[in-house]
C-alpha positions as CSV (number, residue, x, y, z in Angstrom):
1,X,0.1,0.1,0.0
2,X,2.8,2.3,1.0
3,X,4.4,1.7,-2.4
4,X,1.2,2.5,-4.4
5,X,1.0,5.8,-2.4
6,X,4.2,6.7,-3.3
7,X,4.1,5.9,-6.7
8,X,0.8,8.0,-6.9
9,X,2.7,10.9,-5.3
10,X,5.3,10.7,-8.2
11,X,3.0,10.5,-11.1
12,X,1.3,13.5,-9.5
13,X,4.4,15.6,-9.1
14,X,5.4,14.6,-12.7
15,X,2.1,16.0,-14.1
16,X,2.5,19.2,-12.0
17,X,6.0,19.7,-13.5
18,X,5.0,19.0,-16.9
19,X,2.0,21.2,-16.5
20,X,4.2,24.2,-15.0
21,X,6.8,23.7,-18.1
22,X,3.7,23.9,-20.6
23,X,2.7,27.0,-19.1
24,X,5.8,28.8,-18.7
25,X,7.4,27.8,-21.9
26,X,6.6,30.6,-24.9
27,X,4.7,29.6,-27.8
28,X,7.5,28.8,-30.8
29,X,7.1,27.6,-34.2
30,X,8.9,24.6,-35.3
31,X,10.8,24.6,-38.7
32,X,11.3,21.4,-40.6
33,X,14.1,20.9,-43.1
34,X,14.6,17.8,-45.3
35,X,17.6,16.9,-47.5
36,X,19.3,14.0,-48.6
37,X,21.1,11.7,-51.3
38,X,20.1,9.2,-53.7
39,X,23.0,7.2,-55.5
40,X,22.9,4.3,-57.8
41,X,25.6,2.7,-59.5
42,X,26.4,-0.3,-61.7
43,X,29.8,-1.7,-61.3
44,X,31.8,-4.3,-63.2
45,X,34.7,-5.6,-61.9
46,X,36.8,-8.8,-61.1
47,X,37.1,-8.1,-57.4
48,X,33.3,-7.8,-56.2
49,X,32.6,-11.3,-57.0
50,X,32.0,-12.9,-53.8
51,X,28.7,-11.7,-52.1
52,X,28.2,-11.6,-48.6
53,X,26.8,-8.1,-47.2
54,X,27.9,-8.7,-43.7
55,X,31.6,-9.1,-44.4
56,X,33.3,-6.0,-45.4
57,X,36.7,-5.5,-46.8
58,X,37.4,-8.7,-48.2
59,X,38.6,-8.8,-51.9
60,X,38.6,-11.5,-54.4
61,X,42.2,-11.8,-56.2
62,X,42.9,-14.9,-58.2
63,X,44.1,-16.2,-61.3
64,X,41.4,-16.5,-63.9
65,X,39.1,-14.5,-61.8
66,X,35.6,-14.2,-63.4
67,X,33.9,-10.6,-64.1
68,X,31.1,-9.7,-61.8
69,X,28.5,-6.9,-62.4
70,X,26.4,-5.4,-59.6
71,X,23.6,-2.8,-59.3
72,X,23.6,-1.0,-56.0
73,X,21.1,1.6,-54.5
74,X,21.2,4.1,-51.5
75,X,18.9,6.5,-50.1
76,X,19.9,8.6,-47.3
77,X,17.7,11.3,-45.8
78,X,18.4,14.2,-43.3
79,X,15.2,15.1,-41.3
80,X,16.0,18.0,-38.8
81,X,13.6,19.9,-36.4
82,X,14.6,23.4,-35.6
83,X,12.9,25.0,-32.5
84,X,15.3,28.0,-32.3
85,X,18.6,29.3,-33.6
86,X,20.1,27.6,-30.9
87,X,18.3,24.1,-30.3
88,X,17.6,21.3,-33.2
89,X,16.8,17.7,-33.4
90,X,18.8,16.2,-36.2
91,X,18.2,12.5,-37.8
92,X,19.5,10.8,-40.7
93,X,18.0,7.6,-42.1
94,X,19.1,5.1,-45.0
95,X,17.8,2.9,-47.2
96,X,20.2,0.3,-49.4
97,X,19.7,-2.3,-51.7
98,X,22.8,-4.4,-51.6
99,X,22.5,-5.5,-54.9
100,X,19.4,-6.0,-57.7
101,X,17.8,-9.1,-57.5
102,X,19.1,-9.9,-53.9
103,X,15.6,-10.8,-52.1
104,X,11.9,-9.6,-51.6
105,X,9.1,-10.0,-49.2
106,X,12.0,-10.0,-46.5
107,X,13.1,-7.8,-43.5
108,X,17.1,-7.3,-43.4
109,X,19.8,-4.7,-43.7
110,X,20.1,-4.1,-47.9
111,X,17.4,-6.6,-48.9
112,X,14.3,-6.0,-51.0
113,X,16.2,-5.7,-54.2
114,X,14.4,-7.9,-56.0
115,X,11.3,-8.4,-58.2
116,X,8.2,-7.6,-55.9
117,X,10.4,-5.7,-53.5
118,X,8.7,-5.3,-50.0
119,X,11.8,-5.0,-48.4
120,X,11.9,-3.8,-44.7
121,X,15.4,-2.2,-44.7
122,X,14.9,1.4,-43.4
123,X,18.1,2.3,-41.0
124,X,18.6,4.9,-38.4
125,X,22.2,6.6,-38.9
126,X,21.8,9.7,-36.8
127,X,19.7,10.7,-34.0
128,X,20.8,13.7,-31.6
129,X,20.2,17.1,-30.0
130,X,22.4,19.8,-31.1
131,X,22.1,22.8,-28.8
132,X,23.9,26.0,-28.5
133,X,24.7,28.4,-25.6
134,X,25.7,31.8,-27.0
135,X,26.5,33.3,-24.0
136,X,29.2,30.7,-23.2
137,X,30.1,30.0,-26.9
138,X,29.4,26.6,-26.2
139,X,27.8,23.9,-28.7
140,X,26.8,20.4,-27.3
141,X,25.6,17.4,-29.2
142,X,23.8,14.4,-27.3
143,X,22.8,11.1,-29.1
144,X,24.2,9.1,-32.2
145,X,26.2,11.7,-33.9
146,X,28.9,12.1,-36.4
147,X,32.7,11.8,-35.6
148,X,35.7,12.4,-37.3
149,X,39.1,11.9,-36.0
150,X,41.7,14.8,-36.4
151,X,43.9,12.4,-38.4
152,X,41.9,12.0,-41.6
153,X,40.0,9.3,-40.3
154,X,42.6,6.7,-39.9
155,X,41.3,5.8,-36.5
156,X,37.6,6.4,-36.6
157,X,35.3,8.4,-38.8
158,X,31.6,7.2,-38.3
159,X,28.3,7.9,-36.2
160,X,28.9,7.1,-32.6
161,X,26.5,7.3,-29.5
162,X,27.8,9.8,-26.9
163,X,27.8,13.5,-26.0
164,X,30.1,16.3,-26.9
165,X,30.7,20.0,-25.7
166,X,32.7,22.5,-28.0
167,X,33.9,25.9,-27.0
168,X,34.9,28.6,-29.9
169,X,36.6,31.8,-29.3
170,X,37.8,34.1,-31.7
171,X,40.8,31.8,-32.8
172,X,40.5,28.8,-30.6
173,X,38.1,25.6,-30.8
174,X,38.0,22.9,-28.0
175,X,35.8,20.0,-28.0
176,X,35.5,17.1,-25.4
177,X,33.4,14.2,-25.8
178,X,32.3,10.8,-24.4
179,X,31.1,7.9,-26.5
180,X,30.0,4.3,-25.9
181,X,31.0,2.2,-29.1
182,X,29.6,-1.1,-27.7
183,X,28.4,-2.8,-24.8
184,X,29.2,-6.6,-25.0
185,X,27.6,-7.6,-21.8
186,X,25.1,-10.0,-23.2
187,X,27.5,-11.6,-25.7
188,X,30.3,-12.0,-23.1
189,X,28.7,-12.6,-19.6
190,X,24.7,-13.0,-19.5
191,X,24.7,-12.4,-16.0
192,X,26.7,-9.2,-15.8
193,X,25.4,-5.8,-15.3
194,X,25.2,-3.6,-18.3
195,X,28.2,-1.0,-18.6
196,X,30.6,-3.4,-17.1
197,X,32.0,-4.8,-20.6
198,X,32.0,-1.9,-22.8
199,X,34.1,-0.1,-25.4
200,X,34.3,3.5,-24.6
201,X,36.1,6.5,-25.9
202,X,37.0,9.7,-24.5
203,X,38.2,12.5,-27.0
204,X,40.0,16.1,-26.5
205,X,40.5,18.1,-29.4
206,X,41.8,21.5,-30.1
207,X,42.2,23.7,-33.2
208,X,43.8,27.1,-33.0
209,X,44.1,29.5,-36.0
210,X,47.2,31.5,-35.9
211,X,46.3,33.4,-38.9
212,X,44.2,32.8,-42.0
213,X,46.9,30.9,-43.7
214,X,48.2,28.9,-40.9
215,X,46.1,26.5,-38.6
216,X,47.4,24.1,-36.0
217,X,45.9,21.5,-33.8
218,X,46.3,18.7,-31.2
219,X,43.8,15.8,-30.0
220,X,44.1,13.2,-27.5
221,X,41.9,9.9,-27.5
222,X,41.5,7.5,-24.6
223,X,40.1,4.5,-25.8
224,X,39.0,1.1,-23.3
225,X,37.7,-2.1,-24.5
226,X,37.0,-4.5,-21.8
227,X,36.4,-8.4,-22.6
228,X,34.2,-8.1,-25.6
229,X,33.6,-11.5,-27.4
230,X,33.8,-10.8,-31.2
231,X,32.2,-12.5,-33.9
232,X,31.5,-11.7,-37.6
233,X,28.8,-9.6,-38.1
234,X,26.7,-12.0,-39.5
235,X,27.4,-14.4,-36.4
236,X,29.2,-17.2,-38.6
237,X,32.3,-17.5,-36.7
238,X,34.8,-16.0,-33.7
239,X,37.9,-14.6,-34.9
240,X,41.2,-15.2,-33.4
241,X,43.1,-12.4,-31.8
242,X,44.6,-10.3,-34.4
243,X,43.8,-6.8,-35.8
244,X,42.1,-7.7,-38.8
245,X,39.7,-5.6,-41.0
246,X,37.4,-5.5,-38.2
247,X,39.9,-3.7,-36.1
248,X,38.9,-3.7,-32.4
249,X,36.1,-5.8,-33.4
250,X,37.6,-9.2,-33.1
251,X,38.4,-12.0,-30.4
252,X,38.0,-11.4,-26.5
253,X,39.4,-7.8,-25.9
254,X,40.9,-6.2,-23.1
255,X,42.8,-3.1,-24.1
256,X,43.5,0.5,-23.1
257,X,45.0,2.8,-25.6
258,X,46.1,6.4,-25.7
259,X,46.3,8.3,-28.6
260,X,48.5,11.8,-29.0
261,X,48.6,13.6,-32.1
262,X,49.3,17.1,-33.8
263,X,47.9,18.2,-36.9
264,X,48.0,21.5,-39.2
265,X,47.5,23.1,-42.4
266,X,49.5,25.9,-44.1
267,X,48.8,27.9,-47.4
268,X,51.8,29.5,-49.1
269,X,50.4,31.2,-52.3
270,X,49.1,28.7,-54.6
271,X,50.2,25.7,-52.5
272,X,48.4,24.2,-49.5
273,X,50.1,21.5,-47.1
274,X,48.6,19.6,-44.3
275,X,49.4,16.7,-42.2
276,X,49.4,14.9,-38.8
277,X,51.7,12.9,-36.4
278,X,49.9,10.6,-34.2
279,X,51.3,8.2,-31.6
280,X,49.6,5.3,-29.5
281,X,50.7,3.7,-26.4
282,X,48.8,1.3,-24.3
283,X,48.3,-2.3,-23.2
284,X,46.9,-5.3,-24.7
285,X,46.4,-7.2,-21.6
286,X,45.0,-10.4,-23.3
287,X,48.1,-11.0,-25.1
288,X,50.2,-9.4,-22.3
289,X,51.8,-6.9,-24.7
290,X,52.5,-3.0,-24.7
291,X,51.2,-1.1,-27.6
292,X,53.7,1.3,-29.2
293,X,52.5,2.3,-32.7
294,X,52.5,5.8,-34.7
295,X,51.3,7.2,-38.1
296,X,52.2,10.0,-40.1
297,X,50.8,11.7,-43.1
298,X,51.7,14.7,-45.4
299,X,49.1,15.9,-48.1
300,X,49.4,18.9,-50.5
301,X,47.1,20.7,-53.1
302,X,48.1,23.3,-55.7
303,X,46.5,25.2,-58.5
304,X,48.3,24.6,-61.8
305,X,46.8,25.5,-64.8
306,X,43.0,25.2,-65.0
307,X,42.8,22.4,-62.4
308,X,44.5,21.5,-59.1
309,X,47.2,18.9,-58.3
310,X,47.0,16.9,-55.2
311,X,49.3,14.5,-53.4
312,X,49.1,12.5,-50.2
313,X,51.7,10.3,-48.4
314,X,50.6,8.0,-45.3
315,X,53.0,5.5,-43.2
316,X,51.5,3.6,-40.5
317,X,53.7,1.5,-38.6
318,X,53.2,-2.4,-38.6
319,X,53.5,-4.9,-35.9
320,X,54.3,-8.7,-35.5
321,X,52.2,-11.7,-36.6
322,X,49.3,-11.4,-33.8
323,X,48.5,-15.1,-34.1
324,X,51.9,-16.0,-32.8
325,X,53.2,-12.9,-30.7
326,X,56.8,-13.0,-30.0
327,X,57.4,-9.9,-27.9
328,X,56.2,-7.9,-25.1
329,X,55.7,-4.9,-27.4
330,X,53.7,-4.6,-30.5
331,X,54.0,-1.9,-33.0
332,X,50.9,-2.5,-35.1
333,X,48.4,0.6,-35.2
334,X,45.1,0.0,-33.8
335,X,42.3,1.4,-35.7
336,X,38.5,0.7,-35.6
337,X,38.3,-1.5,-38.8
338,X,35.2,-0.8,-40.6
339,X,34.6,2.2,-39.1
340,X,37.2,4.2,-40.4
341,X,38.7,5.2,-43.9
342,X,41.7,7.0,-45.5
343,X,39.8,8.4,-48.5
344,X,42.1,11.4,-49.4
345,X,44.3,9.4,-51.6
346,X,41.1,8.9,-54.2
347,X,41.7,5.1,-54.8
348,X,39.2,2.7,-56.2
349,X,40.7,-0.6,-55.7
350,X,44.2,-0.2,-54.0
351,X,42.6,1.5,-51.1
352,X,38.5,2.1,-50.1
353,X,36.6,4.1,-52.7
354,X,34.6,7.0,-51.9
355,X,31.5,5.8,-53.7
356,X,31.5,2.2,-52.1
357,X,28.5,1.5,-50.1
358,X,27.6,-1.9,-49.6
359,X,30.1,-3.4,-52.0
360,X,32.8,-2.0,-49.9
361,X,36.3,-3.7,-50.1
362,X,39.9,-2.8,-51.0
363,X,43.6,-4.2,-51.0
364,X,44.3,-1.8,-48.3
365,X,41.0,-1.8,-46.4
366,X,42.1,-0.1,-43.3
367,X,45.5,1.2,-42.2
368,X,46.1,-1.5,-39.7
369,X,46.2,-3.8,-42.8
370,X,46.2,-7.1,-40.9
371,X,48.8,-5.9,-38.4
372,X,51.2,-5.1,-41.1
373,X,50.8,-1.1,-41.5
374,X,51.2,0.6,-44.7
375,X,53.1,2.7,-47.0
376,X,50.9,4.8,-49.1
377,X,51.4,7.7,-51.7
378,X,49.3,9.2,-54.3
379,X,49.1,11.8,-57.1
380,X,45.8,13.1,-58.6
381,X,44.7,16.1,-60.8
382,X,41.4,17.5,-60.8
383,X,40.3,19.5,-64.1
384,X,37.3,21.4,-64.2
385,X,36.4,21.1,-68.2
386,X,33.2,23.4,-68.3
387,X,30.8,24.7,-65.7
388,X,28.8,20.9,-65.7
389,X,31.6,19.0,-67.1
390,X,34.8,17.9,-64.8
391,X,37.1,15.2,-64.5
392,X,40.0,13.7,-62.4
393,X,43.0,11.2,-62.7
394,X,44.9,9.5,-59.9
395,X,47.9,7.4,-59.3
396,X,48.6,5.4,-56.1
397,X,51.2,3.2,-54.7
398,X,51.0,0.9,-51.6
399,X,53.5,-1.5,-49.4
400,X,53.1,-3.2,-46.4
401,X,55.1,-1.3,-43.5
402,X,55.9,-4.7,-41.8
403,X,56.3,-7.7,-43.8
404,X,55.4,-10.8,-41.6
405,X,55.7,-13.4,-44.4
406,X,52.0,-14.3,-44.8
407,X,50.2,-12.5,-47.9
408,X,46.8,-11.0,-47.8
409,X,44.9,-13.4,-50.0
410,X,43.5,-16.9,-49.1
411,X,43.5,-19.8,-51.7
412,X,41.6,-22.4,-50.3
413,X,38.4,-23.3,-48.2
414,X,40.7,-24.6,-45.4
415,X,42.5,-21.0,-45.2
416,X,38.9,-19.2,-45.2
417,X,39.0,-16.9,-42.1
418,X,35.2,-16.2,-42.4
419,X,34.0,-19.6,-42.6
420,X,35.9,-22.7,-44.1
421,X,32.5,-24.1,-45.8
422,X,32.3,-20.9,-48.0
423,X,35.6,-21.8,-50.0
424,X,35.8,-17.8,-50.8
425,X,39.3,-16.7,-52.0
426,X,39.4,-13.5,-49.9
427,X,41.9,-11.2,-47.9
428,X,43.2,-12.8,-44.7
429,X,46.7,-13.1,-43.2
430,X,47.4,-16.5,-44.1
431,X,50.2,-18.9,-45.0
432,X,51.8,-19.3,-48.5
433,X,53.1,-17.3,-51.4
434,X,56.4,-16.7,-52.7
435,X,57.0,-13.0,-52.7
436,X,60.2,-11.1,-52.0
437,X,59.0,-7.8,-51.7
438,X,56.5,-6.0,-49.4
439,X,55.2,-4.0,-52.6
440,X,51.4,-4.3,-52.8
441,X,50.8,-2.6,-56.2
442,X,50.3,0.5,-58.2
443,X,46.5,1.8,-59.0
444,X,45.7,4.1,-61.9
445,X,42.3,5.7,-62.2
446,X,40.2,8.2,-63.7
447,X,36.7,9.9,-63.5
448,X,34.7,12.2,-65.5
449,X,31.4,13.8,-64.1
450,X,28.6,15.7,-66.0
451,X,26.0,17.9,-64.2
452,X,22.7,16.7,-66.1
453,X,20.3,18.6,-64.0
454,X,21.2,20.9,-61.0
455,X,20.5,18.3,-58.7
456,X,21.6,15.1,-60.7
457,X,25.1,14.2,-61.7
458,X,26.3,11.2,-63.9
459,X,29.7,10.0,-63.5
460,X,32.2,7.2,-65.0
461,X,34.7,6.0,-62.6
462,X,37.3,3.0,-63.1
463,X,40.4,1.7,-61.8
464,X,43.1,-0.8,-62.7
465,X,45.9,-2.2,-60.6
466,X,49.1,-3.8,-61.4
467,X,49.8,-6.0,-58.4
468,X,53.1,-6.1,-56.7
469,X,55.7,-8.8,-55.9
470,X,54.0,-9.3,-52.6
471,X,51.0,-11.3,-54.2
472,X,53.3,-13.6,-56.3
473,X,52.0,-17.2,-55.9
474,X,49.0,-16.6,-54.0
475,X,46.5,-17.9,-56.4
476,X,45.4,-21.5,-57.8
477,X,46.8,-23.2,-54.8
478,X,49.9,-21.4,-54.3
479,X,50.9,-22.2,-58.1
480,X,49.9,-18.9,-60.3
481,X,49.8,-15.1,-59.5
482,X,46.4,-13.7,-59.4
483,X,45.2,-11.5,-62.2
484,X,45.4,-7.6,-62.0
485,X,42.2,-6.2,-60.5
486,X,40.0,-3.8,-62.2
487,X,36.6,-2.0,-61.6
488,X,34.4,0.2,-63.7
489,X,31.3,2.0,-62.3
490,X,28.7,4.0,-63.8
491,X,27.1,6.4,-61.3
492,X,24.0,8.5,-60.8
493,X,23.7,10.9,-57.6
494,X,20.9,13.0,-57.1
495,X,21.3,15.5,-54.1
496,X,18.3,17.4,-52.7
């Protein structure tokens, strides 16, 4: 009886507070805004042969590799409710057809692309409050929000749940944030309370504008991942404890990580240079290893003739074979696998393609690169031909920073790291091969785009990779070299 009285008192108090707030709040008109992007592309290649939408990053390389063709569709919509100049609710939704003809009358991510459609596949990407406090020069975000690291996305660049607070003065912007990436309580120990087996990030970022031509910044990230059981997203297998394309989403994790870095940008006449240096230290308690890794980058762009010349160079340290750790230290750079991406080099196959959606794979999918790190360089030129017509061309080269003897490509069902019964020939740190160098390959690619309507752009994008010695003898049961990979896309993009 006493509990019932308390409950009634709480309800009455709550109703009184709500009524008071309703009468005290001024009437306001809510503004609604709606925007988005629709993209459809047709992809012909000899690397998007294997279809498993829940396995990211795997690339088919083989001798006599067949050619596949895929239609893919994505719609992203942004819906914002603006209550005032300083308060709004931001959402982003997404619908995908992973490939035309995949299924109908079904529910699931990227499904519904077959005749009859009727797929239940609407996804929520973002959902957060964005509030300004002008008196204190503060901006706050609470909820599922976008986050880009200060290092061109090599660590993490995606949407994540948490909160952030930014303060902006005349020349200085500082941001502090706290995010929870994952709670593995149920998959680890069903009887453990929520919040005990989590993967969390705390970030502190500062940017200072010395003058209009020079900007500098520094950022510190602390990541803690406590005993999370890892499986592939489709639940088919538990991976061993190596940092692969899933980055920290693998094996049982017990890691603390500190990241310290600086970044900057300077403009000198027609030339703009930017770059960063970041160092990681911490402990992998599961492997009883100390983490000591770094990454550095320099990029540049310059107006030359009617267009712009671009270049990027990236070095990421590699570690030892994580399947057979032999040292108390590991120099492999820890990233977040599918949740990051270095797109500045404008690659199509050698690195992740900026237009990739569900069919997202690459030779160097993430900078950890199976704990081998990467040496990556690229050059490109963007040319505006007319007001509606533009083009670009790029060349890139890549090598592993630390070659521990296992090539990136599997060549038999027993060597498949995802599920031995599939028989896929996919990337994985596997035995075999006859390589004598750490050189992965050289890519050339080009793109042309035409603005057909003010909102609709049609593009043609293609790339070809001359594979390096690193892949020698990795095809046809270690008796042949894989074919050079190619890809060609016809892309239609509607923005609104």
